[in-house]
DOFILO-88285 format. One record per residue (C-alpha): x, y, z; residue in one letter. Coordinates in steps of 0.5 Angstrom, whole numbers, plus 500, padded with zeros to 3 digits. Each point is the difference from the previous one (the first is absolute). Layout:
REM DOFILO-88285
> xx|yy|zz|res
> X|Y|Z|A
...
***
This chain:
REM DOFILO-88285
> xx|yy|zz|res
> 657|568|642|M
> 500|506|497|K
> 501|506|505|T
> 500|508|500|T
> 505|504|504|R
> 496|505|504|L
> 501|503|507|T
> 495|497|505|T
> 496|507|500|S
> 499|499|492|Q
> 498|493|501|A
> 495|501|505|L
> 497|506|496|V
> 500|496|494|L
> 497|494|503|Y
> 494|504|504|L
> 499|503|493|A
> 498|493|497|N
> 496|498|505|Q
> 492|499|499|Y
> 494|498|504|S
> 494|496|497|G
> 494|498|502|R
> 493|497|496|D
> 504|501|494|G
> 502|507|501|Q
> 507|502|501|E
> 504|507|502|Q
> 507|502|502|R
> 500|499|507|F
> 505|506|502|F
> 497|507|497|A
> 506|503|502|G
> 505|502|505|A
> 500|505|506|W
> 506|503|503|G
> 504|505|503|I
> 507|500|499|F
> 506|500|505|G
> 507|498|500|H
> 497|493|502|G
> 497|499|493|N
> 501|505|495|V
> 506|497|497|A
> 497|493|500|G
> 493|500|499|L
> 500|507|498|G
> 504|499|494|Q
> 496|494|498|A
> 493|503|500|L
> 503|506|496|Q
> 503|495|495|Q
> 494|496|499|H
> 495|505|501|S
> 496|498|494|H
> 498|494|503|L
> 499|502|507|L
> 497|507|501|R
> 503|503|506|F
> 496|505|505|Y
> 503|505|505|Q
> 497|500|506|S
> 501|505|506|R
> 500|495|506|N
> 502|493|500|E
> 494|498|504|Q
> 495|504|495|A
> 503|496|494|Q
> 499|493|504|V
> 493|502|501|L
> 498|503|493|A
> 503|493|498|G
> 495|496|505|I
> 494|504|498|A
> 501|499|492|Y
> 501|493|502|A
> 493|500|504|R
> 497|503|494|A
> 503|495|495|K
> 497|494|504|N
> 507|498|502|R
> 502|499|493|L
> 505|506|499|Q
> 504|504|505|T
> 506|504|500|F
> 508|499|502|A
> 502|505|505|C
> 508|502|501|T
> 503|504|505|S
> 507|501|503|S
> 503|497|506|I
> 499|503|507|G
> 494|504|501|P
> 497|500|493|G
> 500|492|501|A
> 496|501|507|T
> 495|505|497|N
> 498|494|496|M
> 498|496|507|L
> 493|502|501|T
> 499|499|493|G
> 502|493|500|A
> 495|499|506|A
> 494|503|496|V
> 502|495|495|A
> 500|494|504|T
> 495|501|504|V
> 495|502|495|N
> 503|494|495|R
> 502|504|495|L
> 506|499|495|P
> 505|505|500|V
> 508|499|498|L
> 505|504|505|L
> 507|501|498|L
> 504|504|505|P
> 507|501|499|G
> 505|497|505|D
> 507|501|503|I
> 506|497|497|F
> 500|492|499|A
> 507|500|500|E
> 501|504|507|R
> 506|504|499|I
> 497|506|500|Q
> 496|500|506|A
> 497|503|504|P
> 498|504|494|V
> 495|506|500|L
> 493|498|503|Q
> 503|494|502|Q
> 497|497|507|V
> 505|496|503|E
> 500|493|504|S
> 504|498|505|S
> 498|492|499|H
> 500|500|493|S
> 503|503|494|Q
> 494|497|495|D
> 495|505|503|F
> 497|506|497|S
> 494|504|501|V
> 497|496|495|N
> 499|494|504|D
> 494|504|503|A
> 496|498|494|F
> 500|493|502|R
> 494|500|504|P
> 497|504|496|L
> 501|497|493|S
> 497|493|497|R
> 506|499|497|Y
> 507|503|502|W
> 507|499|497|D
> 507|503|500|R
> 503|500|493|I
> 508|499|502|N
> 502|497|493|R
> 497|502|493|P
> 498|493|499|E
> 496|499|506|Q
> 495|504|495|L
> 499|494|496|I
> 496|496|506|T
> 498|506|504|A
> 496|504|495|L
> 495|494|498|P
> 499|499|508|E
> 498|507|500|A
> 495|500|494|M
> 497|493|503|R
> 499|504|506|T
> 497|507|497|L
> 495|496|496|L
> 498|495|505|S
> 492|501|502|P
> 502|497|507|A
> 507|503|502|D
> 500|507|496|T
> 503|506|503|G
> 506|504|501|A
> 506|496|497|V
> 507|503|501|T
> 507|499|497|L
> 505|504|503|S
> 506|502|495|L
> 507|501|503|P
> 502|507|496|Q
> 506|496|498|D
> 497|494|497|V
> 495|504|496|Q
> 505|502|496|S
> 504|494|499|E
> 499|496|493|A
> 499|493|499|F
> 498|495|494|D
> 493|499|501|F
> 496|495|496|P
> 497|503|495|T
> 493|496|501|G
> 499|504|506|M
> 498|506|496|F
> 495|497|496|E
> 493|502|501|K
> 497|495|505|R
> 492|500|502|V
> 499|498|507|W
> 493|497|500|Q
> 496|502|507|V
> 496|494|501|P
> 492|499|502|R
> 501|495|505|N
> 494|496|502|R
> 498|497|507|P
> 500|493|502|D
> 493|497|497|A
> 499|496|507|S
> 500|507|503|A
> 496|503|495|L
> 494|495|501|R
> 501|501|508|V
> 499|507|499|A
> 494|499|496|A
> 497|496|505|A
> 501|505|505|W
> 497|506|496|I
> 494|496|499|R
> 499|498|508|E
> 501|508|501|S
> 494|505|502|R
> 504|506|500|R
> 506|500|496|P
> 504|506|498|L
> 506|501|496|I
> 506|505|501|V
> 503|502|494|S
> 507|502|500|G
> 506|502|496|G
> 501|494|497|G
> 493|500|496|T
> 503|506|496|L
> 507|498|499|Y
> 497|493|497|S
> 495|504|496|E
> 494|497|503|A
> 495|505|501|A
> 496|497|494|G
> 500|493|504|A
> 498|503|506|L
> 494|504|498|R
> 498|493|496|E
> 501|496|507|F
> 496|505|504|V
> 494|501|495|E
> 500|492|499|Q
> 500|499|508|T
> 497|506|503|G
> 506|500|505|I
> 502|508|502|P
> 507|502|499|S
> 504|505|504|T
> 506|504|498|E
> 507|501|503|T
> 504|506|499|F
> 504|496|494|A
> 494|497|498|G
> 495|506|499|K
> 497|501|493|G
> 499|492|498|A
> 493|501|500|L
> 497|507|499|P
> 497|504|506|Y
> 493|500|498|D
> 500|492|499|H
> 494|498|504|P
> 505|494|503|L
> 506|505|502|N
> 500|502|507|L
> 506|504|499|G
> 506|501|505|A
> 500|495|506|V
> 504|500|506|G
> 503|506|504|V
> 498|505|494|T
> 494|496|498|G
> 493|502|498|T
> 494|498|505|E
> 497|495|496|G
> 507|496|499|A
> 501|500|507|N
> 494|498|502|L
> 499|494|495|I
> 507|498|502|A
> 499|500|507|R
> 494|494|499|E
> 504|497|494|A
> 500|492|501|D
> 505|500|494|L
> 505|505|498|V
> 503|499|493|I
> 507|504|499|G
> 502|501|493|V
> 507|502|500|G
> 500|504|506|T
> 505|499|506|R
> 495|502|505|F
> 504|506|503|S
> 498|503|507|D
> 496|505|496|F
> 496|495|496|T
> 499|495|506|S
> 499|506|505|A
> 505|497|504|S
> 497|494|500|K
> 493|502|503|T
> 496|501|493|A
> 498|493|500|F
> 496|498|506|Q
> 496|494|498|N
> 502|494|505|E
> 500|495|494|N
> 503|504|495|V
> 505|497|495|R
> 504|503|495|F
> 502|498|492|I
> 506|503|498|N
> 501|501|492|I
> 508|502|500|N
> 506|499|495|V
> 504|501|507|C
> 500|493|504|E
> 502|505|506|F
> 493|504|499|D
> 496|494|498|A
> 501|497|507|F
> 498|506|504|K
> 494|499|505|H
> 501|493|500|L
> 496|500|493|A
> 499|495|495|L
> 505|502|495|P
> 499|501|493|L
> 507|501|497|I
> 500|503|493|G
> 498|506|496|D
> 494|504|502|A
> 497|500|493|R
> 501|493|498|V
> 498|497|507|T
> 493|504|500|L
> 499|498|493|E
> 501|493|502|E
> 496|500|507|L
> 494|503|496|A
> 498|494|496|P
> 500|496|507|A
> 495|505|503|L
> 495|499|494|A
> 493|501|502|G
> 502|503|507|W
> 498|507|502|Q
> 500|503|507|V
> 493|501|503|D
> 496|506|497|G
> 499|504|506|D
> 507|500|501|Y
> 502|502|493|R
> 494|506|501|A
> 503|502|507|K
> 507|501|497|V
> 497|504|494|A
> 497|504|505|Q
> 506|501|504|F
> 503|502|493|N
> 495|506|499|A
> 500|502|507|S
> 508|501|500|W
> 499|504|493|D
> 495|505|504|A
> 505|501|505|E
> 506|501|495|V
> 495|505|497|E
> 499|504|507|R
> 507|500|501|I
> 502|503|493|Y
> 495|505|502|N
> 501|502|507|L
> 501|507|499|E
> 504|501|506|H
> 504|506|501|G
> 503|505|499|P
> 506|496|499|V
> 497|494|496|I
> 501|493|502|S
> 504|494|497|Q
> 494|496|498|G
> 497|506|496|E
> 507|501|497|V
> 500|493|498|I
> 493|500|497|G
> 501|506|496|V
> 506|497|496|V
> 496|493|500|N
> 494|504|497|T
> 504|503|495|L
> 505|495|498|S
> 499|495|494|R
> 498|492|502|P
> 507|498|497|K
> 504|505|504|D
> 504|498|506|V
> 500|502|507|V
> 507|499|504|M
> 502|501|507|C
> 504|497|505|A
> 500|502|507|A
> 496|504|506|G
> 493|500|500|S
> 499|501|493|V
> 501|492|498|P
> 494|498|505|G
> 495|506|497|D
> 502|498|493|L
> 499|493|501|H
> 493|501|503|K
> 498|506|496|L
> 503|500|493|W
> 495|497|495|R
> 504|495|496|T
> 498|498|493|S
> 505|496|497|Q
> 506|496|502|P
> 506|504|501|G
> 497|506|501|G
> 502|500|508|F
> 507|500|501|H
> 502|500|508|T
> 506|498|503|E
> 498|497|507|Y
> 504|494|501|G
> 506|505|502|F
> 496|506|500|S
> 506|504|498|C
> 500|508|501|M
> 503|502|494|G
> 497|495|495|Y
> 495|505|498|E
> 504|504|495|I
> 505|495|497|A
> 494|495|500|G
> 496|504|496|G
> 505|502|495|M
> 501|492|499|G
> 493|499|499|Q
> 499|505|495|R
> 506|497|496|M
> 497|493|500|A
> 494|503|498|D
> 500|506|496|P
> 493|500|498|E
> 497|501|507|R
> 500|506|504|E
> 503|499|507|V
> 498|504|506|Y
> 504|499|506|V
> 498|502|507|F
> 506|502|504|V
> 500|503|507|G
> 504|506|502|D
> 504|495|504|G
> 502|495|494|S
> 501|506|496|Y
> 505|503|504|L
> 504|493|501|M
> 501|499|492|M
> 497|505|495|N
> 507|500|496|S
> 497|496|494|E
> 496|505|498|I
> 506|503|496|V
> 501|493|497|T
> 493|501|497|M
> 501|507|498|V
> 507|497|496|Q
> 496|494|497|E
> 493|504|498|G
> 496|495|505|I
> 493|503|502|K
> 498|498|507|V
> 495|504|504|T
> 501|500|507|F
> 495|502|505|I
> 505|503|506|V
> 495|500|506|M
> 503|505|506|D
> 498|498|506|N
> 506|503|504|H
> 503|493|502|G
> 499|493|501|F
> 493|500|501|A
> 499|492|499|S
> 504|499|506|I
> 498|506|503|G
> 493|496|501|G
> 503|494|502|L
> 504|504|505|S
> 494|502|503|N
> 496|494|500|A
> 506|497|504|V
> 500|506|505|G
> 506|503|498|S
> 496|507|497|D
> 503|500|493|G
> 507|501|503|F
> 506|501|495|G
> 495|500|494|T
> 499|508|499|K
> 504|504|496|Y
> 501|506|505|R
> 505|504|503|Y
> 504|499|506|R
> 498|505|506|T
> 503|502|506|D
> 497|494|503|S
> 504|495|497|G
> 495|497|496|H
> 498|500|493|L
> 493|504|502|D
> 501|507|496|G
> 497|503|494|E
> 499|495|494|T
> 507|500|495|L
> 498|504|494|P
> 502|495|494|I
> 499|503|493|D
> 498|493|497|F
> 498|504|493|A
> 507|504|500|A
> 504|494|501|N
> 496|496|495|C
> 501|505|495|A
> 507|501|501|S
> 501|493|498|L
> 497|501|493|G
> 493|498|502|A
> 494|503|497|H
> 496|503|507|V
> 493|501|501|I
> 498|502|507|E
> 493|499|503|A
> 496|502|506|A
> 493|497|499|N
> 496|495|496|R
> 499|504|494|D
> 507|502|500|E
> 502|493|500|L
> 496|498|495|A
> 502|505|495|D
> 507|498|502|A
> 499|493|498|V
> 497|502|493|R
> 506|505|499|E
> 505|494|502|A
> 496|496|495|Q
> 502|505|494|S
> 508|500|502|I
> 504|495|496|K
> 507|497|501|N
> 501|504|507|R
> 499|498|507|P
> 494|504|503|V
> 500|501|508|C
> 493|502|502|I
> 501|503|507|V
> 494|500|505|I
> 500|501|508|E
> 495|494|503|V
> 497|500|507|D
> 505|495|504|R
> 494|499|505|H
> 494|498|495|Q
> 501|493|499|R
> 497|494|497|V
> 497|495|505|G
> 502|493|502|N
> 495|495|498|Y
> 499|494|504|E
> 508|499|501|S
> 506|500|504|W
> 507|500|500|W
> 505|498|505|D
> 505|505|502|V
> 503|499|507|A
> 498|505|505|V
> 505|501|506|A
> 498|495|505|E
> 502|505|506|V
> 500|508|500|S
> 498|506|504|D
> 496|503|494|N
> 493|499|501|E
> 498|500|493|A
> 506|494|499|V
> 496|496|506|K
> 494|501|496|A
> 502|498|494|A
> 504|494|503|R
> 493|497|503|S
> 497|501|493|A
> 506|496|497|Y
> 499|494|505|E
> 493|500|498|E
> 501|500|493|D
> 505|495|500|R
> 496|495|503|K
> 497|499|492|K
> 506|498|498|E
> 501|493|498|R
> 504|494|497|Y
> 497|496|494|Y
> 500|493|502|L
***
């Protein structure tokens, strides 16, 4: 066998540089590059290898290990999981900073490769700097914390273990059903050790991403169930977009007349003005979507995992005879709600289901009702966009100004707080990929790093990131990286003086917004003083961004137009919004448990309402 003598790190980098993904006759390099921050745990191993082979695998310097993972995740999502990044860190805090990113990737089923440095495999040096010792095992480090957060985890204690570990890592990363974070823990001494690796492992390899087809008998049963239904409804999730099934979904709903709704991850598969698109569903859903869902006798899930926001904590579907058909590549999700599982790729499953429904359509009155709901919701969006609230502008109006001035192909992004729900309901999305919200883990801090990853994945689309002051303060470091790389993203930094979303929830459960406002501590011992004077514009400018301040609708519109003229540099538009003016709930409920006993009358009232609402929760048997 022909061999090449390389260090473990050199072999790893050469291998990654030659891995490709393929689907539908198209192929591309799977790894767009490697993010990293170097320390003593990876500088001599992976650092040397990335420098030596920088012409094969581009290195990107981040400012925070969590942020680099979030950027990679956003990139993978924008690429429909066909490309991603590798991320390396030193040992100790560098590694543990990536834990949140690992959870974000795995919860959202998005591929990212994590390469944390680890303690010495030979152990003689122990305890080394940043090592957490254990009294019950020497085969233990902080990197074991990645195990429950990773779809695949391995510790490379000998160089030759790469030969079998790397194919398993690639299999997992490119699995439509099992993808997520993959972690290869790399002891710092092993990174630099040499081995005679088989030369064949460094040849180009194309990993074909399959379009699995559902069981034929299950498909026939599904067609029969649909024909028997009178008020069927589609819930379209992220799997619709990842499988590039937007066209198939549109043809299916137009053929059958079955209306479609959207989860956070699935928004944009149908244009907002399609008469059979009811828009967002569930806790952050539109009125029409939730009213139709309540009466639906058949729910067809397409690429959704039915999170509590989608199902409104199991209260959305109230028809006592409701049945579920779940189209999903993941068997685990396909069986949820005791559904009839169609385990397969969303696009080919819809394409194969359509002929079995030839000649069948929903009742004309039902179709007309759905179209009426679509039109009435557009009118409600227009009302919120032009609320003329003041003197401090409302969040809904900010969304409206940006949406109106953006192009149909542009991308809107957010992750946490009240913004995702408002955008889910209000943003008029015209094209697949135009709506990018991380709401599987709802990770504060995703916004800025994720916006960078999105723009890197698709430089032709302007990216507008809505970020609240809370998320901005948690992680704004990658503004510096965007300045360094010449990456343009427009951030709308909305200052509502604290955690407004959770403040509203706190009020709803009777706790009066406790701990959610940015205020000075007073002699009372509480945080009830004057509002903290945080200068977000000055902060953004200090990081190198082009900054524009706005105080009203007209200034915001001018700011967006100015931002559109800026090239190769991040832009921050800073605007104060009213934390109390909110977009309403529309026929939905979310289960957040209220204290069962309290001496607070507001909490008692909230508990009473909570117990009444919980009666609507149901099992689907």
